[in-house]
C-alpha positions as a Markdown table, in Angstrom:
| # | Residue | x | y | z |
|---|---|---|---|---|
| 1 | Met | 34.7 | -15.8 | -1.7 |
| 2 | Gln | 35.6 | -12.1 | -2.0 |
| 3 | Thr | 32.2 | -11.5 | -3.6 |
| 4 | Thr | 30.5 | -13.2 | -0.7 |
| 5 | Lys | 32.3 | -11.1 | 1.9 |
| 6 | Ala | 31.7 | -7.9 | -0.1 |
| 7 | Lys | 28.0 | -8.6 | -0.5 |
| 8 | Pro | 26.7 | -7.0 | 2.7 |
| 9 | Leu | 28.9 | -3.9 | 2.1 |
| 10 | Phe | 27.7 | -3.4 | -1.4 |
| 11 | Tyr | 24.0 | -3.9 | -0.5 |
| 12 | Thr | 24.4 | -1.5 | 2.4 |
| 13 | Val | 25.8 | 1.1 | 0.1 |
| 14 | Ile | 23.0 | 0.6 | -2.4 |
| 15 | Val | 20.3 | 0.8 | 0.3 |
| 16 | Leu | 21.7 | 3.9 | 1.8 |
| 17 | Leu | 22.1 | 5.5 | -1.7 |
| 18 | Gly | 18.5 | 4.7 | -2.6 |
| 19 | Phe | 17.2 | 5.8 | 0.8 |
| 20 | Ala | 18.9 | 9.2 | 0.6 |
| 21 | Gly | 17.7 | 9.7 | -2.9 |
| 22 | Ser | 14.1 | 8.8 | -2.0 |
| 23 | Val | 14.0 | 11.1 | 1.0 |
| 24 | Met | 15.4 | 14.0 | -1.2 |
| 25 | Tyr | 12.8 | 13.2 | -3.9 |
| 26 | Phe | 9.9 | 13.1 | -1.5 |
| 27 | Ala | 11.0 | 16.4 | -0.1 |
| 28 | Ser | 10.8 | 17.9 | -3.7 |
| 29 | Val | 14.5 | 17.8 | -4.2 |
| 30 | Phe | 14.1 | 16.2 | -7.6 |
| 31 | Ser | 17.8 | 15.6 | -8.1 |
| 32 | Gly | 17.4 | 12.9 | -5.5 |
| 33 | Leu | 15.9 | 10.8 | -8.3 |
| 34 | Leu | 19.4 | 10.5 | -9.8 |
| 35 | Leu | 20.6 | 8.8 | -6.6 |
| 36 | Val | 17.7 | 6.4 | -6.7 |
| 37 | Leu | 18.5 | 5.5 | -10.3 |
| 38 | Ala | 22.2 | 5.2 | -9.4 |
| 39 | Ala | 21.2 | 2.7 | -6.7 |
| 40 | Val | 19.1 | 0.7 | -9.1 |
| 41 | Val | 21.9 | 0.5 | -11.7 |
| 42 | Leu | 24.5 | -0.5 | -9.1 |
| 43 | Tyr | 22.2 | -3.2 | -7.8 |
| 44 | Phe | 21.7 | -4.8 | -11.2 |
| 45 | Ile | 25.5 | -4.5 | -12.0 |
| 46 | Phe | 26.4 | -6.1 | -8.7 |
| 47 | Tyr | 23.7 | -8.8 | -9.0 |
| 48 | Gly | 24.8 | -9.7 | -12.5 |
| 49 | Tyr | 28.4 | -9.9 | -11.4 |
| 50 | Ser | 27.7 | -12.1 | -8.3 |
| 51 | Ala | 24.9 | -14.3 | -9.6 |
| 52 | Gly | 26.2 | -15.0 | -13.1 |
| 53 | Lys | 25.0 | -14.5 | -16.6 |
| 54 | Asp | 22.3 | -17.1 | -16.7 |
| 55 | Ala | 20.8 | -16.2 | -13.3 |
| 56 | Ser | 20.8 | -12.5 | -14.3 |
| 57 | Lys | 19.0 | -13.2 | -17.5 |
| 58 | Gln | 16.4 | -15.3 | -15.6 |
| 59 | Ala | 15.9 | -12.5 | -13.0 |
| 60 | Ala | 15.6 | -9.9 | -15.8 |
| 61 | Phe | 13.0 | -12.0 | -17.6 |
| 62 | Ser | 11.1 | -12.5 | -14.4 |
| 63 | Leu | 11.1 | -8.8 | -13.7 |
| 64 | Phe | 10.0 | -8.0 | -17.2 |
| 65 | Asn | 7.2 | -10.5 | -17.0 |
| 66 | Ser | 5.9 | -9.2 | -13.7 |
| 67 | Leu | 5.9 | -5.6 | -15.0 |
| 68 | Leu | 4.4 | -6.3 | -18.4 |
| 69 | Ile | 0.7 | -6.7 | -17.4 |
| 70 | Pro | 0.6 | -3.6 | -15.0 |
| 71 | Val | 2.3 | -1.4 | -17.6 |
| 72 | Ile | 0.0 | -2.6 | -20.4 |
| 73 | Gly | -3.0 | -2.1 | -18.1 |
| 74 | Val | -1.9 | 1.5 | -17.3 |
| 75 | Ala | -1.2 | 2.3 | -20.9 |
| 76 | Ala | -4.5 | 0.9 | -22.1 |
| 77 | Ala | -6.4 | 2.8 | -19.4 |
| 78 | Leu | -4.7 | 6.0 | -20.4 |
| 79 | Leu | -5.6 | 5.3 | -24.1 |
| 80 | Ile | -9.2 | 4.5 | -23.3 |
| 81 | Gly | -9.4 | 7.6 | -21.0 |
| 82 | Gly | -8.0 | 9.7 | -23.9 |
| 83 | Ile | -10.6 | 8.4 | -26.3 |
| 84 | Ala | -13.4 | 9.1 | -23.7 |
| 85 | Met | -12.1 | 12.7 | -23.3 |
| 86 | Ala | -11.9 | 13.2 | -27.1 |
| 87 | Ala | -15.4 | 11.9 | -27.5 |
| 88 | Ser | -16.6 | 14.3 | -24.8 |
| 89 | Gly | -15.0 | 17.3 | -26.5 |
| 90 | Tyr | -11.8 | 17.6 | -24.4 |
| 91 | Asn | -8.3 | 17.6 | -25.7 |
| 92 | Pro | -6.6 | 14.5 | -24.2 |
| 93 | Val | -3.1 | 15.7 | -24.9 |
| 94 | Val | -3.6 | 19.0 | -23.0 |
| 95 | Ala | -5.5 | 17.1 | -20.2 |
| 96 | Tyr | -2.8 | 14.5 | -19.7 |
| 97 | Lys | -0.1 | 17.1 | -19.8 |
| 98 | Ala | -1.9 | 18.9 | -16.9 |
| 99 | Leu | -2.5 | 15.6 | -15.1 |
| 100 | Phe | 1.1 | 14.5 | -15.0 |
| 101 | Tyr | 2.6 | 17.9 | -14.5 |
| 102 | Gly | 0.2 | 18.4 | -11.6 |
| 103 | Gly | 0.8 | 15.0 | -10.1 |
| 104 | Leu | 4.6 | 14.8 | -10.6 |
| 105 | Val | 5.7 | 18.4 | -10.3 |
| 106 | Lys | 3.3 | 21.1 | -9.2 |
| 107 | Asn | 1.3 | 19.0 | -6.7 |
| 108 | Trp | 4.0 | 16.4 | -6.0 |
| 109 | Ser | 3.8 | 17.0 | -2.2 |
| 110 | Val | 0.1 | 16.1 | -2.4 |
| 111 | Ser | 0.9 | 13.0 | -4.3 |
| 112 | Val | 3.3 | 11.9 | -1.6 |
| 113 | Leu | 0.7 | 12.7 | 1.1 |
| 114 | Asn | -1.9 | 10.6 | -0.8 |
| 115 | Ala | 0.5 | 7.7 | -1.2 |
| 116 | Ser | 1.7 | 7.4 | 2.4 |
| 117 | Pro | -1.5 | 5.8 | 3.9 |
| 118 | Leu | -2.1 | 3.8 | 0.8 |
| 119 | Ile | 1.2 | 2.0 | 1.1 |
| 120 | Phe | 0.1 | 0.7 | 4.5 |
| 121 | Thr | -3.3 | -0.5 | 3.4 |
| 122 | Gly | -1.9 | -1.8 | 0.1 |
| 123 | Leu | 0.6 | -3.9 | 2.2 |
| 124 | Ser | -2.3 | -5.0 | 4.4 |
| 125 | Val | -4.3 | -6.4 | 1.5 |
| 126 | Ala | -1.2 | -7.8 | -0.3 |
| 127 | Phe | 0.0 | -9.7 | 2.9 |
| 128 | Ala | -3.4 | -11.3 | 3.3 |
| 129 | Phe | -3.5 | -12.2 | -0.4 |
| 130 | Lys | -0.2 | -14.0 | -0.1 |
| 131 | Ala | -1.9 | -16.3 | 2.3 |
| 132 | Gly | -4.8 | -16.8 | -0.1 |
| 133 | Leu | -7.0 | -14.4 | 2.0 |
| 134 | Phe | -9.0 | -11.3 | 1.0 |
| 135 | Asn | -8.9 | -8.7 | 3.8 |
| 136 | Ile | -11.5 | -6.4 | 2.4 |
| 137 | Gly | -12.0 | -4.8 | 5.8 |
| 138 | Ala | -8.7 | -2.8 | 5.8 |
| 139 | Glu | -10.9 | 0.4 | 5.9 |
| 140 | Gly | -12.2 | -0.6 | 9.3 |
| 141 | Gln | -8.8 | -1.4 | 10.6 |
| 142 | Tyr | -7.7 | 2.0 | 9.3 |
| 143 | Tyr | -10.4 | 3.6 | 11.5 |
| 144 | Val | -9.4 | 1.6 | 14.6 |
| 145 | Gly | -5.8 | 2.8 | 14.1 |
| 146 | Ala | -6.9 | 6.4 | 13.6 |
| 147 | Val | -9.1 | 6.4 | 16.7 |
| 148 | Val | -6.4 | 4.8 | 18.9 |
| 149 | Ala | -3.7 | 7.2 | 17.5 |
| 150 | Thr | -6.0 | 10.2 | 18.2 |
| 151 | Ala | -6.7 | 9.1 | 21.8 |
| 152 | Leu | -3.1 | 8.4 | 22.6 |
| 153 | Gly | -1.9 | 11.5 | 20.8 |
| 154 | Ile | -4.2 | 13.7 | 22.9 |
| 155 | Tyr | -3.3 | 12.3 | 26.3 |
| 156 | Leu | 0.2 | 10.7 | 26.0 |
| 157 | His | 2.8 | 13.0 | 27.5 |
| 158 | Leu | 6.2 | 11.5 | 26.7 |
| 159 | Pro | 9.3 | 12.5 | 24.8 |
| 160 | Pro | 8.4 | 12.7 | 21.1 |
| 161 | Leu | 10.4 | 9.6 | 19.9 |
| 162 | Phe | 9.0 | 7.3 | 22.6 |
| 163 | Ser | 5.4 | 8.5 | 22.3 |
| 164 | Ile | 5.4 | 8.1 | 18.5 |
| 165 | Ile | 6.8 | 4.6 | 18.7 |
| 166 | Ile | 4.3 | 3.7 | 21.4 |
| 167 | Ile | 1.4 | 5.1 | 19.4 |
| 168 | Phe | 2.4 | 3.2 | 16.3 |
| 169 | Val | 2.8 | -0.1 | 18.2 |
| 170 | Val | -0.3 | 0.1 | 20.4 |
| 171 | Ala | -2.6 | 1.3 | 17.6 |
| 172 | Gly | -1.3 | -1.3 | 15.2 |
| 173 | Leu | -1.8 | -4.1 | 17.8 |
| 174 | Leu | -5.4 | -2.9 | 18.6 |
| 175 | Ala | -6.2 | -2.8 | 14.8 |
| 176 | Ala | -4.8 | -6.4 | 14.6 |
| 177 | Ser | -6.9 | -7.5 | 17.5 |
| 178 | Tyr | -10.0 | -6.0 | 15.8 |
| 179 | Asn | -9.3 | -8.5 | 13.0 |
| 180 | Tyr | -9.2 | -11.4 | 15.5 |
| 181 | Ile | -12.8 | -12.3 | 15.4 |
| 182 | Pro | -13.0 | -12.5 | 11.5 |
| 183 | Ala | -9.7 | -14.5 | 11.7 |
| 184 | Ile | -10.9 | -17.0 | 14.3 |
| 185 | Leu | -14.2 | -17.4 | 12.5 |
| 186 | Lys | -12.3 | -18.2 | 9.3 |
| 187 | Val | -10.2 | -20.8 | 11.1 |
| 188 | Lys | -12.9 | -22.4 | 13.2 |
| 189 | Thr | -16.0 | -22.2 | 11.0 |
| 190 | Gly | -14.7 | -21.4 | 7.6 |
| 191 | Ala | -16.7 | -18.1 | 7.5 |
| 192 | His | -15.4 | -16.1 | 4.5 |
| 193 | Glu | -13.2 | -13.3 | 5.5 |
| 194 | Val | -14.7 | -11.0 | 2.7 |
| 195 | Ile | -18.0 | -11.0 | 4.5 |
| 196 | Thr | -16.8 | -10.8 | 8.1 |
| 197 | Thr | -14.1 | -8.1 | 7.5 |
| 198 | Met | -16.5 | -6.0 | 5.5 |
| 199 | Met | -19.0 | -6.1 | 8.3 |
| 200 | Phe | -16.4 | -5.2 | 10.9 |
| 201 | Ala | -15.3 | -2.3 | 8.6 |
| 202 | Gln | -18.8 | -0.8 | 8.8 |
| 203 | Ile | -18.9 | -1.3 | 12.6 |
| 204 | Ala | -15.6 | 0.5 | 13.0 |
| 205 | Arg | -16.7 | 3.4 | 10.9 |
| 206 | Tyr | -19.8 | 4.0 | 12.9 |
| 207 | Leu | -18.3 | 3.4 | 16.3 |
| 208 | Ser | -15.6 | 6.0 | 15.4 |
| 209 | Ser | -18.3 | 8.6 | 15.7 |
| 210 | Ile | -18.8 | 7.7 | 19.4 |
| 211 | Ala | -15.1 | 7.9 | 20.0 |
| 212 | Ile | -14.8 | 11.3 | 18.3 |
| 213 | Arg | -17.5 | 12.7 | 20.6 |
| 214 | Ala | -15.7 | 11.3 | 23.6 |
| 215 | Met | -12.4 | 13.0 | 22.6 |
| 216 | Gly | -13.7 | 16.6 | 22.8 |
| 217 | Gly | -15.8 | 16.4 | 19.6 |
| 218 | Ser | -17.4 | 19.6 | 18.6 |
| 219 | Asn | -19.4 | 20.5 | 15.5 |
| 220 | Ala | -17.6 | 23.8 | 14.7 |
| 221 | Gly | -16.3 | 24.0 | 11.2 |
| 222 | Ser | -17.0 | 22.2 | 8.0 |
| 223 | His | -17.3 | 18.7 | 9.5 |
| 224 | Pro | -20.1 | 17.5 | 11.8 |
| 225 | Tyr | -17.8 | 16.7 | 14.6 |
| 226 | Val | -14.0 | 16.8 | 15.1 |
| 227 | Thr | -11.8 | 15.7 | 18.0 |
| 228 | Asp | -9.4 | 17.9 | 19.9 |
| 229 | Ser | -5.9 | 18.2 | 18.3 |
| 230 | Ile | -3.2 | 15.8 | 19.4 |
| 231 | Leu | -0.2 | 17.2 | 21.3 |
| 232 | Lys | 2.4 | 18.7 | 19.0 |
| 233 | Ser | 5.0 | 16.5 | 20.6 |
| 234 | Asn | 3.2 | 13.6 | 19.0 |
| 235 | Trp | 3.3 | 14.9 | 15.5 |
| 236 | Leu | 5.5 | 13.1 | 13.0 |
| 237 | Pro | 8.6 | 15.2 | 12.0 |
| 238 | Arg | 8.2 | 17.4 | 8.9 |
| 239 | Leu | 10.5 | 16.9 | 5.9 |
| 240 | Lys | 10.9 | 20.7 | 5.9 |
| 241 | Ser | 13.0 | 20.4 | 9.0 |
| 242 | Phe | 15.6 | 18.7 | 6.9 |
| 243 | Phe | 14.9 | 20.1 | 3.5 |
| 244 | Pro | 13.8 | 23.8 | 3.2 |
| 245 | Thr | 12.3 | 23.2 | -0.2 |
| 246 | Ala | 9.9 | 20.6 | 1.1 |
| 247 | Asn | 6.2 | 21.4 | 1.4 |
| 248 | Tyr | 5.2 | 22.3 | 4.9 |
| 249 | Arg | 2.7 | 19.4 | 5.1 |
| 250 | Asp | 5.1 | 16.7 | 4.0 |
| 251 | His | 6.2 | 14.4 | 6.9 |
| 252 | Val | 8.3 | 11.4 | 7.5 |
| 253 | Gly | 5.3 | 9.0 | 7.3 |
| 254 | Ile | 6.2 | 8.2 | 3.7 |
| 255 | Ile | 9.7 | 7.1 | 4.8 |
| 256 | Ile | 8.2 | 4.9 | 7.6 |
| 257 | Ala | 5.8 | 3.4 | 5.1 |
| 258 | Ile | 8.6 | 2.5 | 2.7 |
| 259 | Gly | 10.6 | 1.0 | 5.6 |
| 260 | Val | 7.6 | -1.1 | 6.6 |
| 261 | Ala | 7.2 | -2.3 | 2.9 |
| 262 | Leu | 10.9 | -3.4 | 2.9 |
| 263 | Leu | 10.4 | -5.2 | 6.2 |
| 264 | Val | 7.3 | -7.0 | 4.9 |
| 265 | Gln | 9.2 | -8.0 | 1.8 |
| 266 | Tyr | 12.0 | -9.4 | 3.9 |
| 267 | Ile | 9.5 | -11.3 | 6.1 |
| 268 | Leu | 7.8 | -12.9 | 3.1 |
| 269 | Val | 10.9 | -13.9 | 1.3 |
| 270 | Arg | 13.5 | -14.5 | 4.0 |
| 271 | Thr | 11.8 | -16.0 | 7.0 |
| 272 | Lys | 10.1 | -19.2 | 7.9 |
| 273 | Phe | 6.9 | -17.4 | 8.7 |
| 274 | Gly | 6.9 | -15.8 | 5.3 |
| 275 | Phe | 7.5 | -19.2 | 3.6 |
| 276 | Glu | 4.5 | -20.6 | 5.5 |
| 277 | Ile | 2.3 | -17.7 | 4.4 |
| 278 | Arg | 3.2 | -18.2 | 0.8 |
| 279 | Ala | 2.9 | -22.0 | 1.0 |
| 280 | Val | -0.6 | -21.7 | 2.5 |
| 281 | Gly | -1.6 | -19.2 | -0.1 |
| 282 | Gln | -0.5 | -21.4 | -3.0 |
| 283 | Asn | -1.8 | -24.7 | -1.8 |
| 284 | Lys | -3.3 | -25.3 | 1.6 |
| 285 | Asp | -3.3 | -29.1 | 1.2 |
| 286 | Ala | 0.3 | -29.3 | 0.2 |
| 287 | Ala | 1.3 | -26.9 | 3.0 |
| 288 | Arg | -0.6 | -29.1 | 5.5 |
| 289 | Gly | 1.2 | -32.1 | 4.1 |
| 290 | Gln | 4.5 | -30.4 | 4.8 |
| 291 | Gly | 3.6 | -30.0 | 8.5 |
| 292 | Ile | 2.5 | -26.4 | 8.3 |
| 293 | Asn | -0.3 | -25.5 | 10.7 |
| 294 | Val | -2.7 | -23.9 | 8.2 |
| 295 | Gly | -5.2 | -22.6 | 10.7 |
| 296 | Arg | -2.5 | -20.9 | 12.8 |
| 297 | Thr | -0.9 | -19.4 | 9.6 |
| 298 | Ile | -4.3 | -18.0 | 8.5 |
| 299 | Leu | -4.9 | -16.5 | 11.9 |
| 300 | Tyr | -1.5 | -14.8 | 12.0 |
| 301 | Ala | -1.8 | -13.6 | 8.4 |
| 302 | Leu | -5.1 | -11.8 | 9.1 |
| 303 | Leu | -3.7 | -10.3 | 12.4 |
| 304 | Val | -0.6 | -9.0 | 10.6 |
| 305 | Ser | -2.8 | -7.6 | 7.8 |
| 306 | Gly | -4.9 | -5.8 | 10.4 |
| 307 | Phe | -1.8 | -4.4 | 12.1 |
| 308 | Leu | -0.5 | -3.0 | 8.8 |
| 309 | Ala | -3.9 | -1.4 | 8.0 |
| 310 | Gly | -4.0 | 0.2 | 11.4 |
| 311 | Leu | -0.7 | 1.9 | 10.8 |
| 312 | Ser | -2.3 | 3.7 | 7.9 |
| 313 | Gly | -4.7 | 5.5 | 10.4 |
| 314 | Val | -1.8 | 6.3 | 12.7 |
| 315 | Asn | 0.2 | 7.7 | 9.8 |
| 316 | Gln | -2.6 | 10.0 | 8.8 |
| 317 | Val | -3.4 | 11.3 | 12.3 |
| 318 | Leu | 0.1 | 11.8 | 13.5 |
| 319 | Gly | 1.5 | 13.0 | 10.2 |
| 320 | Leu | -1.2 | 15.1 | 8.5 |
| 321 | Asp | -4.6 | 15.6 | 10.2 |
| 322 | His | -3.5 | 15.8 | 13.9 |
| 323 | Lys | -7.1 | 15.1 | 14.8 |
| 324 | Met | -10.0 | 13.0 | 13.6 |
| 325 | Tyr | -13.1 | 14.0 | 11.7 |
| 326 | Glu | -16.6 | 12.4 | 11.8 |
| 327 | Asn | -18.1 | 11.1 | 8.5 |
| 328 | Leu | -14.9 | 11.7 | 6.7 |
| 329 | Asn | -14.8 | 8.7 | 4.3 |
| 330 | Ala | -11.1 | 7.9 | 4.1 |
| 331 | Gly | -11.3 | 5.3 | 1.4 |
| 332 | Tyr | -7.7 | 4.2 | 2.0 |
| 333 | Gly | -8.8 | 0.7 | 2.8 |
| 334 | Trp | -10.8 | 0.3 | -0.4 |
| 335 | Asp | -8.0 | 1.9 | -2.6 |
| 336 | Gly | -5.5 | -0.4 | -0.9 |
| 337 | Ile | -7.2 | -3.3 | -2.7 |
| 338 | Ser | -6.6 | -1.7 | -6.1 |
| 339 | Val | -3.0 | -0.8 | -5.1 |
| 340 | Ala | -2.3 | -4.4 | -4.0 |
| 341 | Leu | -3.8 | -5.9 | -7.1 |
| 342 | Leu | -1.9 | -3.6 | -9.5 |
| 343 | Ala | 1.3 | -4.4 | -7.7 |
| 344 | Ser | 0.6 | -8.2 | -8.0 |
| 345 | Asn | 0.7 | -8.3 | -4.2 |
| 346 | Asn | 4.5 | -7.5 | -4.2 |
| 347 | Pro | 5.4 | -5.3 | -1.2 |
| 348 | Ile | 8.0 | -3.3 | -3.2 |
| 349 | Gly | 5.5 | -2.9 | -6.0 |
| 350 | Val | 2.9 | -1.5 | -3.6 |
| 351 | Ile | 5.2 | 1.5 | -3.0 |
| 352 | Phe | 5.1 | 2.4 | -6.7 |
| 353 | Thr | 1.4 | 1.7 | -7.3 |
| 354 | Ser | 0.6 | 3.8 | -4.2 |
| 355 | Leu | 2.6 | 6.6 | -5.7 |
| 356 | Leu | 0.8 | 6.2 | -9.0 |
| 357 | Trp | -2.6 | 6.4 | -7.3 |
| 358 | Gly | -1.4 | 9.5 | -5.4 |
| 359 | Val | -0.2 | 11.1 | -8.7 |
| 360 | Leu | -3.5 | 10.4 | -10.4 |
| 361 | Ala | -5.5 | 11.9 | -7.4 |
| 362 | Ser | -3.4 | 15.1 | -7.1 |
| 363 | Gly | -2.9 | 15.4 | -10.8 |
| 364 | Gly | -6.6 | 15.0 | -11.4 |
| 365 | Gln | -7.3 | 18.0 | -9.0 |
| 366 | Tyr | -4.8 | 20.1 | -10.9 |
| 367 | Met | -6.2 | 19.0 | -14.3 |
| 368 | Ser | -9.7 | 19.8 | -13.3 |
| 369 | Arg | -8.7 | 23.2 | -11.9 |
| 370 | Thr | -6.5 | 24.4 | -14.9 |
| 371 | Val | -8.1 | 22.9 | -18.0 |
| 372 | Gln | -11.6 | 22.2 | -16.6 |
| 373 | Thr | -11.5 | 18.5 | -17.5 |
| 374 | Pro | -13.8 | 16.5 | -15.2 |
| 375 | Arg | -12.0 | 14.7 | -12.4 |
| 376 | Ser | -14.3 | 11.7 | -13.2 |
| 377 | Ile | -11.9 | 10.9 | -16.0 |
| 378 | Val | -9.3 | 9.9 | -13.4 |
| 379 | Glu | -11.8 | 7.6 | -11.7 |
| 380 | Ile | -12.5 | 6.1 | -15.1 |
| 381 | Ile | -8.8 | 5.5 | -15.7 |
| 382 | Lys | -8.5 | 3.9 | -12.2 |
| 383 | Gly | -11.5 | 1.7 | -12.9 |
| 384 | Ile | -10.1 | 0.5 | -16.3 |
| 385 | Ile | -6.7 | -0.2 | -14.7 |
| 386 | Leu | -8.3 | -2.3 | -12.0 |
| 387 | Phe | -10.6 | -4.1 | -14.5 |
| 388 | Leu | -7.7 | -5.1 | -16.7 |
| 389 | Ile | -5.6 | -6.3 | -13.7 |
| 390 | Val | -8.5 | -8.3 | -12.3 |
| 391 | Ala | -9.1 | -9.7 | -15.8 |
| 392 | Lys | -5.6 | -11.0 | -15.7 |
| 393 | Tyr | -6.3 | -13.0 | -12.6 |
| 394 | Ile | -9.6 | -14.3 | -14.0 |
| 395 | Tyr | -7.8 | -15.4 | -17.2 |
| 396 | Thr | -5.1 | -17.1 | -15.2 |
| 397 | His | -7.6 | -18.9 | -13.0 |
| 398 | Ile | -9.7 | -20.1 | -16.0 |
| 399 | Gly | -6.5 | -21.2 | -17.8 |
| 400 | His | -5.4 | -23.1 | -14.7 |
| 401 | Lys | -8.8 | -24.8 | -14.5 |
| 402 | Leu | -8.8 | -25.7 | -18.2 |
| 403 | Lys | -5.3 | -27.2 | -17.9 |
| 404 | Asn | -6.4 | -29.4 | -15.0 |
| 405 | Trp | -9.5 | -30.5 | -16.9 |
| 406 | Lys | -7.4 | -31.4 | -19.9 |
| 407 | Asn | -4.9 | -33.3 | -17.8 |
| 408 | Arg | -7.7 | -35.3 | -16.1 |
| 409 | Lys | -9.3 | -36.0 | -19.5 |
| 410 | Arg | -6.0 | -37.3 | -20.9 |
| 411 | Gly | -5.6 | -39.5 | -17.8 |
| 412 | Ala | -9.1 | -40.9 | -18.2 |
| 413 | Val | -8.4 | -41.7 | -21.9 |
| 414 | Lys | -5.2 | -43.6 | -21.0 |
C-alpha cells in the first residue's frame, strides 16, 4: 500500500531528474548525462521493487529483446561500412573516430538540431504504423506545417508564449486536415495510403513555392526564393538563454519534441484511443469483433499522424530557419520512415534513433572535413541499417505465414 502511494512521487522525481539532465545535455553541458543515467537506474530499481522479481525479469528480457535487433543492425552496418572504407583505401578506425567525435562532441549542437524535426516525423510514421498504416507522405505534411508556421510567424502579433502555442496548434491541425483526403479515401474506397499520401506530398512541395512567393519571396541569396523572416517574438527560446555553454542556434524545440514523444507513448499505452489504434494495427477483424469502429480509428490515426508531421515543419521554422526557402528538400519526412522502423515504432525509441541519425549526419560532415572520407559512407551505413531492420520485418512476416500454413496443413491432415 505504501508502495502504491509512493509511486506517483517516485515517478515524478525520476521524470524531473531525467528532464533536467536531458536539457543540460542538449545544451552541451555533458555532465547532464549523469542525471539521465541516475534517472534510468532509479527507475529500474523502483520498478523492480514495486513489480516483483518475476515481473522485473520479464520486463528486462522484453527490453533486451526489443533492443537486440536494432543494436545488431547498427553494429553490422558499421562493420560493413568499415570494410567498404578499407577496400577504398581509407582507414576505418580514424574515420569512425572522427565520425563519432564530430557527432557526439564537436558538432553535438548540430546533431541536436538535426534530431529535433526527425523526432516529430518519426513519431508521425510510427503512430500510423501502430494502426497498420504507412504514412509515407510525412514530407508533405512537414511542408504544410512549415508554410503555415511561416505565414503565422510573419503576421501574428501576440505575446511570445501565446503566439508560439497558437502557431503549433493551428499548423498541426492544418497539416492533419491535409491528410484528411488520403484518410477518407482509405476508409471509404480502400485506396492505399502509400500512394495517396505520396502524391499529396509532391503536391504540398510544389504548392509551397507559390506560398513562398506570396510571403515576400525574393530570389536574393543562395536559394531561388525565400520568404520574409518571421517576427522575433515568434522564435522558439534559445537554450543559450538558460545555459551559456549552449550553441547559439540550439533551441527548445528538442525539448518540445521529447515531450510530444512522451505524450504519444502515454496515449498509445494508457488510453482507450491508443488501445483501439494498436488493436486495429494488429488485427482489424478481431478489433471489429470487439466493437471497435475500424474505419473511424484509421481516419483518426492518419489525422494524428499528419498533425505530428506538421509539427516538424513548425519546429524548423520557429526554431532554426525563421523563414522558408524554395526548393530546399528537407527530407525529414523520408528520414522519419527510417527512424520509426529502427525504433520498432516505439515513441520513446524514436527519440534515440533520431539522435543517432542526427549524430551520423553531423559526424559525417566533420569526418569528411577533417579526414577527407566521403560522406557517402554515412549514407551507406544508413542504408545498411535500414535494410537489416526491414529484413527483420520481412523475416517475421514470412515466418508468420509459414506458421499459419503449417497449422492449416496439420488441421487438414487431422
